Backbone bond lengths (Angstrom), bond angles and torsions (degrees), N, CA, C in turn:
res aa  C-N    CA-C-N  psi(-1)  N-CA   C-N-CA  omega(-1)  CA-C   N-CA-C  phi
1 M - - - 1.432 - - 1.611 109.83 -
2 S 1.294 124.89 133.05 1.378 126.44 -172.76 1.507 107.37 -72.20
3 N 1.303 117.95 143.97 1.489 126.11 170.71 1.403 111.03 -99.16
4 R 1.360 124.28 6.04 1.403 125.78 -174.13 1.620 109.52 -71.28
5 Q 1.225 115.93 146.80 1.580 121.29 169.77 1.479 105.07 -63.59
6 V 1.303 111.68 135.31 1.519 121.22 169.34 1.460 107.90 -93.99
7 I 1.371 116.94 130.91 1.415 124.95 168.03 1.523 113.06 -107.90
8 R 1.309 119.27 117.81 1.434 123.26 177.68 1.470 113.83 -85.57
9 V 1.459 117.54 113.07 1.456 123.10 -175.81 1.560 105.22 -111.92
10 G 1.288 113.34 137.91 1.421 117.72 -177.88 1.653 108.71 -124.30
11 G 1.385 110.42 149.47 1.467 112.15 176.81 1.554 106.50 -173.95
12 V 1.410 112.87 169.47 1.421 113.00 178.72 1.511 114.46 -67.76
13 P 1.323 122.12 153.30 1.401 124.68 175.55 1.503 117.25 -76.41
14 E 1.284 113.52 57.93 1.509 123.09 -173.57 1.543 110.68 -126.08
15 H 1.279 112.25 163.19 1.465 117.51 -171.69 1.577 116.66 -66.86
16 F 1.440 114.90 -14.13 1.359 118.44 176.57 1.541 111.70 -63.37
17 N 1.399 121.90 -19.79 1.338 124.59 -175.01 1.571 108.37 -106.85
18 L 1.315 117.97 16.67 1.384 117.35 178.33 1.615 116.85 -62.52
19 P 1.335 118.57 -33.96 1.454 123.33 175.92 1.558 111.91 -57.48
20 W 1.386 117.47 -34.72 1.437 118.50 -178.61 1.539 106.47 -75.25
21 H 1.260 125.29 -34.02 1.454 126.75 177.71 1.592 108.01 -68.84
22 L 1.387 115.58 -43.33 1.494 112.25 176.17 1.527 113.74 -67.83
23 A 1.347 119.29 -37.52 1.483 119.13 178.12 1.424 108.36 -63.12
24 I 1.316 123.25 -39.34 1.507 125.42 -179.37 1.458 109.28 -59.70
25 D 1.456 112.60 -52.78 1.526 116.32 179.16 1.483 118.34 -60.20
26 E 1.338 112.52 -24.18 1.458 117.48 -175.75 1.577 108.99 -97.63
27 A 1.332 116.59 3.85 1.544 119.35 -177.23 1.406 111.46 58.69
28 A 1.302 123.86 37.83 1.424 126.39 -177.38 1.530 113.11 -75.08
29 F 1.309 121.66 -13.60 1.372 123.51 178.72 1.572 113.67 -96.57
30 E 1.343 117.34 -0.08 1.365 121.94 179.81 1.601 115.81 -56.60
31 D 1.381 107.27 -39.69 1.558 114.25 178.40 1.509 111.45 -55.47
32 L 1.255 120.68 -28.47 1.442 124.47 179.70 1.537 113.38 -80.27
33 G 1.372 115.68 -10.67 1.313 123.07 -176.62 1.535 116.86 81.94
34 V 1.297 113.96 20.26 1.444 117.24 -173.16 1.570 107.30 -131.67
35 E 1.321 112.17 165.43 1.555 120.12 177.64 1.528 97.92 -120.60
36 V 1.338 115.53 136.26 1.423 120.07 171.95 1.500 113.60 -101.88
37 E 1.344 119.68 124.87 1.379 119.15 175.82 1.605 107.24 -108.57
38 W 1.382 110.76 129.84 1.464 116.49 178.92 1.419 116.36 -91.36
39 I 1.354 121.74 139.28 1.457 125.42 -179.62 1.601 107.33 -127.51
40 D 1.237 115.79 124.58 1.513 120.08 178.77 1.528 109.98 -78.35
41 F 1.276 111.76 138.24 1.532 116.36 166.84 1.575 111.12 -126.21
42 P 1.388 111.86 94.30 1.484 116.45 175.44 1.552 112.67 -59.62
43 G 1.305 113.52 -27.17 1.543 112.54 -173.77 1.563 109.49 -77.13
44 G 1.288 119.98 -2.08 1.402 122.07 173.40 1.580 119.27 82.71
45 T 1.278 119.74 -160.70 1.503 125.82 -166.63 1.414 107.71 -62.26
46 G 1.284 129.40 -42.52 1.441 130.09 -177.93 1.526 111.06 -57.73
47 A 1.359 115.28 -41.95 1.542 120.35 -179.82 1.490 105.51 -73.76
48 I 1.345 124.86 -36.70 1.378 127.52 178.87 1.482 115.75 -58.04
49 M 1.436 112.36 -54.03 1.373 119.58 176.10 1.570 115.27 -55.99
50 A 1.378 113.22 -42.46 1.449 115.73 176.55 1.465 111.03 -60.84
51 A 1.282 120.83 -42.62 1.406 125.00 179.17 1.552 113.50 -61.10
52 L 1.340 115.17 -40.63 1.460 118.39 172.36 1.517 117.84 -63.88
53 A 1.355 108.65 -37.74 1.559 114.65 175.92 1.580 112.64 -65.67
54 D 1.375 111.42 -35.92 1.447 119.57 -174.85 1.528 111.04 -82.13
55 G 1.357 121.67 -10.36 1.484 124.48 179.35 1.517 107.85 83.08
56 D 1.351 118.48 16.88 1.393 116.36 178.18 1.512 116.41 -81.80
57 I 1.336 112.14 -17.45 1.396 116.13 172.04 1.517 107.38 -140.11
58 D 1.375 121.45 162.76 1.456 123.37 -174.92 1.642 111.02 -104.98
59 M 1.277 113.67 -25.73 1.541 117.40 -179.36 1.581 103.53 -142.43
60 A 1.336 109.87 171.59 1.468 119.09 176.72 1.468 111.26 -171.23
61 T 1.425 110.75 171.80 1.481 118.83 178.43 1.590 108.72 -128.11
62 P 1.418 111.46 70.32 1.501 112.83 -176.13 1.554 109.26 -82.76
63 L 1.279 117.70 170.48 1.402 123.96 174.54 1.585 108.42 -64.52
64 T 1.354 114.26 137.03 1.478 117.03 -169.02 1.481 112.81 -58.26
65 E 1.371 120.68 -43.49 1.431 121.80 177.92 1.494 114.09 -61.53
66 G 1.302 113.64 -42.42 1.507 121.58 178.44 1.565 109.61 -56.07
67 L 1.350 117.50 -45.63 1.343 124.12 -176.92 1.598 111.61 -64.53
68 I 1.358 115.39 -54.31 1.404 119.69 176.63 1.461 113.70 -57.04
69 T 1.321 118.03 -39.76 1.501 121.18 179.87 1.546 108.90 -66.24
70 A 1.312 118.28 -40.71 1.441 123.39 -175.57 1.638 108.73 -66.30
71 I 1.362 110.15 -47.61 1.501 112.05 175.41 1.498 117.38 -61.88
72 A 1.240 114.55 -42.13 1.544 116.88 175.05 1.491 112.12 -61.19
73 N 1.321 115.83 -31.36 1.529 115.68 179.17 1.508 113.15 -90.88
74 G 1.287 117.48 14.01 1.478 117.33 170.68 1.572 116.22 111.61
75 N 1.350 115.74 -4.80 1.524 117.25 179.93 1.531 110.87 -64.89
76 P 1.337 118.90 125.36 1.392 119.07 -172.55 1.595 110.65 -83.16
77 S 1.319 112.98 74.00 1.452 126.24 -179.25 1.484 113.71 -129.90
78 K 1.242 116.41 174.25 1.448 121.37 -176.07 1.524 108.91 -143.73
79 L 1.362 115.62 136.82 1.478 122.09 175.10 1.521 103.69 -82.25
80 I 1.353 116.58 120.26 1.492 127.99 -177.15 1.578 107.64 -90.56
81 S 1.344 112.29 -53.89 1.469 116.16 -175.10 1.637 105.11 -162.78
82 I 1.313 113.68 163.41 1.495 119.00 161.91 1.508 109.63 -77.66
83 W 1.353 113.42 135.21 1.443 123.37 178.62 1.438 114.87 -91.77
84 V 1.384 115.79 -56.35 1.450 121.81 175.06 1.427 112.07 -118.03
85 D 1.344 116.77 116.64 1.501 125.47 -172.02 1.566 110.86 -77.07
86 S 1.343 112.24 -24.95 1.593 113.98 -178.36 1.460 110.59 -83.05
87 P 1.334 118.92 159.33 1.423 121.48 178.69 1.586 114.09 -71.66
88 L 1.285 114.93 154.14 1.478 119.05 172.95 1.536 108.41 -87.68
89 L 1.281 114.43 124.95 1.561 116.74 175.37 1.446 111.23 -85.51
90 W 1.350 115.01 103.90 1.412 124.32 178.19 1.426 114.44 -78.03
91 G 1.287 124.00 112.79 1.444 125.14 175.42 1.600 107.84 -73.50
92 V 1.220 118.63 134.84 1.465 124.45 176.73 1.510 107.29 -102.57
93 H 1.334 117.51 114.27 1.377 121.75 -169.64 1.523 113.67 -117.07
94 A 1.321 117.94 149.74 1.446 125.91 170.74 1.550 105.69 -121.86
95 A 1.305 116.65 176.08 1.466 120.75 175.14 1.530 107.08 -66.90
96 G 1.365 115.13 150.55 1.428 114.07 -176.42 1.552 115.42 -63.73
97 S 1.206 110.00 -14.78 1.647 116.32 176.61 1.456 117.00 -96.84
98 S 1.438 112.18 5.59 1.507 115.95 -176.89 1.509 107.37 -69.34
99 A 1.370 113.22 152.26 1.418 122.77 178.24 1.522 108.73 -85.44
100 A 1.404 121.55 -10.99 1.413 127.02 -173.33 1.520 109.10 -64.02
101 D 1.367 116.49 141.81 1.446 121.76 179.00 1.440 116.51 -112.84
102 N 1.490 112.89 -20.60 1.429 119.66 -179.11 1.545 104.56 -148.82
103 I 1.421 108.87 -179.74 1.478 116.42 -175.48 1.527 108.41 -64.20
104 A 1.338 116.02 -43.76 1.384 121.98 -175.03 1.483 115.30 -53.89
105 D 1.434 114.17 -35.66 1.402 120.98 175.99 1.480 115.38 -58.85
106 L 1.260 120.25 -16.25 1.560 125.64 -174.62 1.513 113.66 -90.91
107 E 1.308 117.38 -1.89 1.476 119.23 -175.88 1.450 111.35 -51.51
108 G 1.407 115.04 136.85 1.457 121.02 174.56 1.543 112.69 82.76
109 Q 1.312 118.59 0.91 1.446 122.81 -177.78 1.563 107.70 -90.23
110 R 1.309 113.17 176.50 1.484 119.37 -175.94 1.525 109.24 -101.90
111 F 1.366 114.76 138.57 1.474 119.33 177.91 1.530 110.83 -93.92
112 A 1.220 118.99 127.76 1.408 125.86 160.76 1.539 115.05 -69.65
113 I 1.347 117.11 114.99 1.532 116.13 -177.80 1.600 106.10 -123.67
114 S 1.357 110.32 161.27 1.504 109.21 -178.59 1.494 108.70 -73.99
115 R 1.393 119.24 -41.83 1.432 122.72 174.50 1.501 104.48 -169.04
116 F 1.271 113.71 163.20 1.485 115.13 175.55 1.531 114.45 -67.29
117 G 1.294 116.04 140.12 1.531 119.81 -172.31 1.500 110.49 90.59
118 S 1.315 120.98 -4.29 1.475 121.51 -173.70 1.546 104.78 -87.03
119 G 1.289 115.69 169.89 1.520 122.53 174.50 1.516 109.31 -57.92
120 S 1.383 114.30 -46.31 1.524 114.62 -177.70 1.537 112.88 -62.39
121 D 1.319 117.16 -30.51 1.440 123.16 174.90 1.644 107.24 -68.20
122 L 1.304 111.57 -57.40 1.515 113.79 -171.16 1.587 110.40 -63.95
123 M 1.314 113.63 -44.75 1.532 112.62 -176.21 1.574 112.53 -77.73
124 S 1.355 116.60 -18.45 1.501 112.95 166.74 1.621 112.14 -65.45
125 R 1.237 109.97 -41.21 1.553 114.17 174.95 1.502 118.03 -63.05
126 V 1.504 116.55 -36.35 1.338 123.85 176.42 1.477 108.91 -62.82
127 M 1.340 113.49 -49.09 1.506 120.86 -173.91 1.596 106.70 -65.33
128 A 1.289 120.77 -41.57 1.439 127.98 -178.40 1.636 106.72 -59.35
129 Q 1.348 108.32 -46.50 1.489 111.73 -180.00 1.492 110.59 -61.13
130 D 1.328 116.02 -49.40 1.573 121.04 -177.85 1.499 110.06 -56.13
131 F 1.359 117.42 -35.63 1.392 117.78 -177.28 1.549 114.41 -90.14
132 G 1.438 114.90 0.39 1.426 117.47 173.32 1.595 110.89 80.96
133 W 1.348 116.45 16.09 1.421 118.30 -178.95 1.605 108.13 -75.59
134 Q 1.335 111.79 147.91 1.503 121.51 170.78 1.612 104.42 -95.15
135 I 1.326 118.41 118.03 1.428 118.85 176.90 1.507 107.34 -127.35
136 T 1.341 109.68 165.33 1.542 120.76 171.70 1.463 108.98 -134.96
137 E 1.333 117.13 177.19 1.512 118.26 178.73 1.460 112.44 -65.05
138 D 1.352 119.60 -17.37 1.433 122.98 173.19 1.554 115.27 -67.09
139 N 1.298 113.26 -14.26 1.566 118.99 -179.22 1.560 106.90 -85.30
140 F 1.407 121.48 4.51 1.368 116.27 -175.77 1.524 110.56 -130.21
141 V 1.346 116.31 134.03 1.472 125.92 -171.32 1.548 107.66 -125.09
142 P 1.307 118.37 104.84 1.478 119.97 175.80 1.550 111.84 -62.98
143 V 1.291 118.31 131.19 1.467 119.38 -179.28 1.514 111.93 -130.72
144 G 1.291 121.88 0.29 1.432 127.15 168.91 1.525 113.25 102.08
145 N 1.428 110.89 -56.72 1.529 114.00 -178.09 1.548 105.70 -170.38
146 L 1.289 117.73 -167.75 1.373 126.05 177.47 1.560 115.09 -52.46
147 D 1.281 115.75 -44.49 1.434 118.63 175.48 1.561 115.42 -57.43
148 G 1.374 110.99 -39.72 1.442 118.43 178.91 1.454 114.85 -65.54
149 A 1.312 117.63 -33.09 1.513 128.09 177.52 1.384 108.35 -74.47
150 L 1.387 124.84 -34.60 1.414 126.64 174.53 1.485 114.81 -64.32
151 Q 1.307 115.21 -22.12 1.473 123.46 173.11 1.423 111.81 -91.02
152 A 1.379 118.62 -43.82 1.521 121.03 -169.54 1.521 109.00 -70.32
153 L 1.275 126.58 -43.46 1.467 129.01 -169.53 1.632 106.93 -68.98
154 P 1.286 118.60 -55.34 1.487 113.64 178.14 1.447 114.35 -59.79
155 A 1.378 119.29 -28.21 1.490 124.54 -175.76 1.532 109.49 -81.16
156 G 1.386 117.86 -10.16 1.457 120.11 -178.23 1.514 116.50 79.62
157 D 1.382 113.68 15.09 1.457 119.37 -179.85 1.548 112.60 -79.05
158 A 1.346 112.35 -19.42 1.501 120.84 170.54 1.579 107.68 -156.37
159 E 1.233 114.26 168.67 1.420 116.88 -174.50 1.586 116.07 -123.47
160 I 1.270 116.98 -12.12 1.525 123.67 179.11 1.445 112.68 -126.62
161 F 1.275 119.16 136.86 1.473 116.29 172.56 1.588 107.63 -145.46
162 M 1.391 111.15 127.32 1.443 118.05 178.95 1.481 110.34 -109.48
163 W 1.330 113.54 128.16 1.512 122.99 -175.72 1.441 110.36 -151.92
164 N 1.243 117.96 162.17 1.527 123.24 170.63 1.448 109.05 -50.43
165 M 1.447 115.14 117.15 1.548 117.65 -174.51 1.509 113.07 -64.85
166 S 1.346 121.50 -26.25 1.387 121.91 177.47 1.551 110.86 -63.73
167 M 1.301 118.58 -39.70 1.442 124.70 -170.78 1.585 107.02 -80.19
168 T 1.348 117.69 -26.07 1.445 119.43 176.59 1.483 119.36 -89.95
169 Q 1.337 112.82 -6.62 1.521 119.48 -175.23 1.520 107.77 -57.06
170 P 1.226 125.55 -45.79 1.543 118.11 -179.83 1.485 114.99 -59.32
171 H 1.363 119.12 -22.89 1.372 122.25 -174.88 1.554 109.62 -90.95
172 V 1.247 114.82 -19.76 1.514 123.88 171.54 1.498 105.24 -78.16
173 D 1.216 120.34 -44.40 1.450 125.83 179.26 1.562 112.69 -59.26
174 D 1.338 115.62 -40.23 1.438 117.97 178.49 1.423 117.62 -87.96
175 G 1.434 117.79 3.65 1.435 122.06 178.61 1.475 119.83 81.84
176 T 1.280 118.63 3.63 1.480 126.98 172.87 1.555 110.46 -60.65
177 F 1.415 109.53 -54.43 1.473 116.25 170.32 1.433 119.69 -115.08
178 K 1.273 115.79 153.12 1.486 121.73 -179.47 1.527 102.85 -114.46
179 R 1.399 115.99 121.67 1.440 118.73 177.76 1.504 112.61 -88.99
180 V 1.338 116.63 117.52 1.461 118.31 -169.85 1.531 110.34 -103.64
181 G 1.442 116.81 -6.60 1.453 117.01 172.07 1.531 108.52 177.76
182 V 1.297 118.12 -178.77 1.514 122.87 -175.14 1.577 104.42 -134.17
183 F 1.301 113.66 131.76 1.453 121.47 179.53 1.474 110.93 -122.11
184 P 1.426 121.40 103.63 1.368 122.26 179.69 1.509 114.61 -73.04
185 T 1.277 118.17 142.70 1.464 121.77 171.15 1.502 110.74 -63.16
186 P 1.323 121.39 124.71 1.475 121.52 -176.98 1.535 113.40 -85.70
187 W 1.325 117.00 40.39 1.479 125.46 173.82 1.495 111.87 -168.60
188 P 1.175 125.03 166.43 1.442 129.83 175.63 1.499 109.63 -45.99
189 S 1.364 121.36 129.81 1.463 121.92 -164.28 1.606 117.91 -82.45
190 F 1.326 113.55 -35.75 1.460 116.92 -176.32 1.556 115.75 -127.68
191 A 1.228 120.39 146.34 1.466 122.03 -177.79 1.546 105.81 -125.05
192 V 1.396 111.21 168.17 1.511 117.87 168.48 1.493 102.32 -105.64
193 A 1.312 113.62 131.32 1.506 118.90 173.16 1.564 111.93 -122.91
194 A 1.254 118.39 166.67 1.446 124.28 174.21 1.555 108.75 -144.15
195 S 1.339 119.46 152.43 1.414 123.15 177.91 1.571 101.21 -71.31
196 Q 1.385 112.69 149.18 1.437 116.82 177.17 1.560 112.27 -64.51
197 A 1.305 115.99 -31.38 1.496 121.74 178.93 1.468 109.28 -60.37
198 F 1.452 114.29 -43.99 1.484 116.33 -172.87 1.603 102.70 -72.06
199 V 1.315 119.45 -38.53 1.458 121.25 179.62 1.506 111.99 -55.15
200 D 1.346 112.18 -46.62 1.507 118.84 -174.43 1.472 109.81 -70.02
201 E 1.318 119.15 -36.85 1.475 124.15 -177.58 1.538 114.07 -75.42
202 N 1.328 110.72 -28.12 1.541 114.60 -174.95 1.506 108.71 -131.28
203 P 1.208 122.71 77.34 1.451 126.54 -176.38 1.566 112.47 -52.86
204 G 1.279 121.37 122.09 1.465 125.72 170.27 1.645 107.60 85.63
205 L 1.320 116.27 -10.78 1.478 111.18 -173.30 1.528 111.88 -70.90
206 A 1.270 116.98 -40.58 1.447 123.18 179.87 1.516 111.21 -55.06
207 E 1.376 116.24 -42.65 1.375 122.78 176.72 1.488 113.28 -66.54
208 S 1.273 116.13 -44.88 1.498 119.41 176.03 1.452 114.21 -60.24
209 T 1.295 114.22 -48.06 1.543 121.79 171.76 1.467 117.64 -49.51
210 S 1.326 109.71 -45.94 1.512 115.81 178.79 1.564 111.56 -70.70
211 E 1.343 118.40 -30.77 1.433 120.87 -179.49 1.566 107.05 -69.79
212 V 1.279 119.05 -40.25 1.499 122.35 179.75 1.604 106.39 -62.30
213 A 1.333 115.77 -48.81 1.537 114.54 -178.11 1.514 111.99 -64.39
214 R 1.398 114.29 -34.17 1.493 114.55 -179.43 1.614 113.54 -73.74
215 A 1.368 109.32 -28.32 1.536 111.25 174.93 1.505 109.86 -68.89
216 R 1.282 117.20 -32.30 1.468 120.68 176.59 1.495 112.95 -65.16
217 A 1.381 111.92 -42.29 1.449 120.03 -179.16 1.559 108.84 -66.09
218 E 1.306 117.06 -41.35 1.516 120.34 177.71 1.471 116.29 -60.57
219 A 1.380 112.22 -34.36 1.499 118.84 177.73 1.601 106.45 -71.48
220 L 1.314 113.47 -42.61 1.490 116.63 -176.29 1.459 115.28 -63.40
221 E 1.374 115.79 -26.83 1.440 119.36 -177.60 1.539 110.98 -68.77
222 F 1.296 114.98 -15.81 1.486 122.49 -178.94 1.561 113.27 -109.02
223 D 1.347 110.44 9.13 1.556 118.09 -170.43 1.616 97.69 -94.09
224 E 1.276 116.22 129.85 1.526 121.34 177.88 1.486 111.28 -76.82
225 S 1.429 113.60 -8.43 1.458 116.22 -178.14 1.526 107.08 -95.05
226 L 1.312 124.77 3.98 1.469 125.94 -172.49 1.521 108.71 -62.22
227 T 1.204 122.94 -44.25 1.540 124.50 -179.11 1.448 109.70 -63.75
228 Q 1.370 118.59 -41.88 1.522 116.14 177.07 1.555 111.34 -75.24
229 F 1.230 122.25 -24.32 1.487 121.52 172.09 1.590 106.06 -64.23
230 V 1.261 117.52 -48.29 1.508 116.85 177.49 1.436 114.40 -60.43
231 V 1.302 118.65 -40.68 1.477 121.54 -178.62 1.565 109.46 -60.14
232 Q 1.422 112.10 -44.31 1.405 120.47 -175.18 1.561 115.90 -67.90
233 R 1.314 112.44 -39.57 1.336 117.74 -166.24 1.616 111.29 -94.12
234 Y 1.402 114.15 -25.36 1.449 121.80 -165.11 1.460 110.10 -121.30
235 G 1.293 122.49 -4.39 1.499 125.32 175.29 1.364 115.24 70.50
236 L 1.305 120.66 23.01 1.439 117.54 179.57 1.578 107.13 -91.87
237 D 1.396 117.98 158.45 1.334 117.36 178.62 1.559 108.55 -76.96
238 F 1.269 113.42 174.71 1.569 115.44 -170.70 1.517 107.81 -68.83
239 D 1.287 118.42 -44.08 1.456 117.48 -172.61 1.638 110.87 -68.93
240 G 1.369 111.71 -34.53 1.449 112.51 177.32 1.566 108.79 -70.77
241 A 1.198 125.04 -39.29 1.419 129.72 176.95 1.482 109.60 -59.02
242 L 1.394 117.63 -47.13 1.373 124.12 -179.20 1.640 110.59 -58.01
243 E 1.341 113.92 -48.35 1.449 119.51 177.30 1.441 112.36 -53.82
244 W 1.444 116.93 -47.57 1.349 122.92 -174.79 1.632 109.47 -63.94
245 V 1.347 116.45 -41.51 1.480 119.07 -179.28 1.467 108.58 -65.83
246 K 1.299 123.14 -31.45 1.421 122.40 177.76 1.585 113.60 -64.80
247 Q 1.356 108.54 -31.86 1.534 116.60 -171.34 1.590 112.96 -89.03
248 V 1.355 114.04 -31.42 1.398 115.66 -170.68 1.612 114.93 -75.89
249 N 1.319 115.08 141.63 1.506 114.51 173.95 1.514 106.27 -140.18
250 W 1.388 116.87 112.34 1.522 118.92 175.31 1.519 105.62 -78.56
251 T 1.327 115.09 156.13 1.532 117.81 174.92 1.483 111.85 -74.45
252 S 1.272 120.62 158.54 1.369 125.44 -177.46 1.615 107.47 -82.67
253 P 1.424 115.40 159.38 1.372 117.02 -173.56 1.595 116.36 -58.75
254 D 1.308 110.60 -28.77 1.568 117.87 -173.92 1.449 107.04 -98.72
255 A 1.170 125.24 7.25 1.508 123.94 -179.09 1.482 109.33 -64.05
256 S 1.369 116.08 142.96 1.490 122.31 -178.77 1.503 106.92 -105.77
257 I 1.365 117.12 164.53 1.506 120.82 176.75 1.496 108.97 -84.09
258 D 1.292 118.48 133.05 1.457 127.65 175.74 1.476 110.32 -90.29
259 Q 1.355 117.85 102.07 1.427 125.14 -173.86 1.543 111.06 -60.57
260 A 1.262 116.88 -36.00 1.484 122.57 177.64 1.510 110.58 -59.96
261 L 1.332 115.81 -42.64 1.458 123.78 178.01 1.454 110.99 -61.66
262 V 1.345 113.56 -46.43 1.492 117.42 178.74 1.484 113.03 -60.59
263 D 1.288 117.32 -43.15 1.476 126.85 -177.15 1.530 107.46 -62.26
264 S 1.315 116.21 -44.81 1.511 125.16 -175.95 1.534 107.43 -61.37
265 I 1.321 114.89 -42.76 1.458 121.14 -177.30 1.664 106.85 -67.52
266 A 1.216 112.53 -50.37 1.520 120.99 174.21 1.510 105.42 -45.01
267 D 1.388 118.09 -57.26 1.411 121.82 -173.68 1.537 113.22 -57.37
268 R 1.336 112.09 -35.07 1.475 112.81 -176.83 1.589 108.09 -77.27
269 M 1.324 117.57 -38.09 1.518 120.39 173.84 1.670 109.55 -57.45
270 R 1.274 118.03 -38.61 1.464 120.52 177.58 1.531 107.43 -63.63
271 A 1.300 115.98 -44.75 1.530 120.71 -177.61 1.401 112.78 -62.85
272 I 1.395 124.04 -23.83 1.393 125.66 173.43 1.394 114.86 -94.10
273 G 1.340 120.08 -3.28 1.425 126.56 171.48 1.538 113.46 91.02
274 R 1.364 117.21 22.09 1.532 117.63 -173.42 1.487 107.80 -108.56
275 I 1.423 123.09 -2.54 1.402 123.47 166.61 1.456 102.97 -120.68
């Protein structure tokens, strides 16, 4: 039986986290004297940040804006590094039967969100602000996750759902959702976080673990098999996976945190009333 320390890392079950899975499969963290255990969070960043605060996980890859907002609001976690430098392309969806043809047609409607504090919550508010919409808390309907939205929109319980467009593509193809637009995150999309307790008890280990994962990601970006990896593990069709591969950019192992970027994201979260 191994005496290695186990680090519990959480993230969404999406292709952005493929390098973590490969690094675990390849025992890439053994040189640090640790084993990494991956835990999926289909509910997204809100659920991830709650798990970090509760001590259910040690590290995670939440959406950058969700992490910064949670920390500013008292979550005892720390930003370790940026994980994905490229923006997340949020598909803006209505029910398949909706008459809406573009984002503007959805003004005044209700957003299905995974939970308050999640990326779907925060980015819905950012988009609403960019479009000049007046919204209240009544415009938001927590549905738990993608499966919840697949029920809520056709049932008329909410009218708008923002989610990673790659992951919703099968549901657009089958007519459950109608994509009326795309809204890119205006900053690096994912970060690496750790609970403050884990950082205090293990000085430097979160940073070293992040560097190993980012080194695997850097190697993966030059791997001709990346598209096929995504197809096999995440069920995307080849063309969709290829488009995603062209768009994604993980940060390099030695990349540092840009404090001005962090401050600008925090300022935007204050502007939408979440900090």
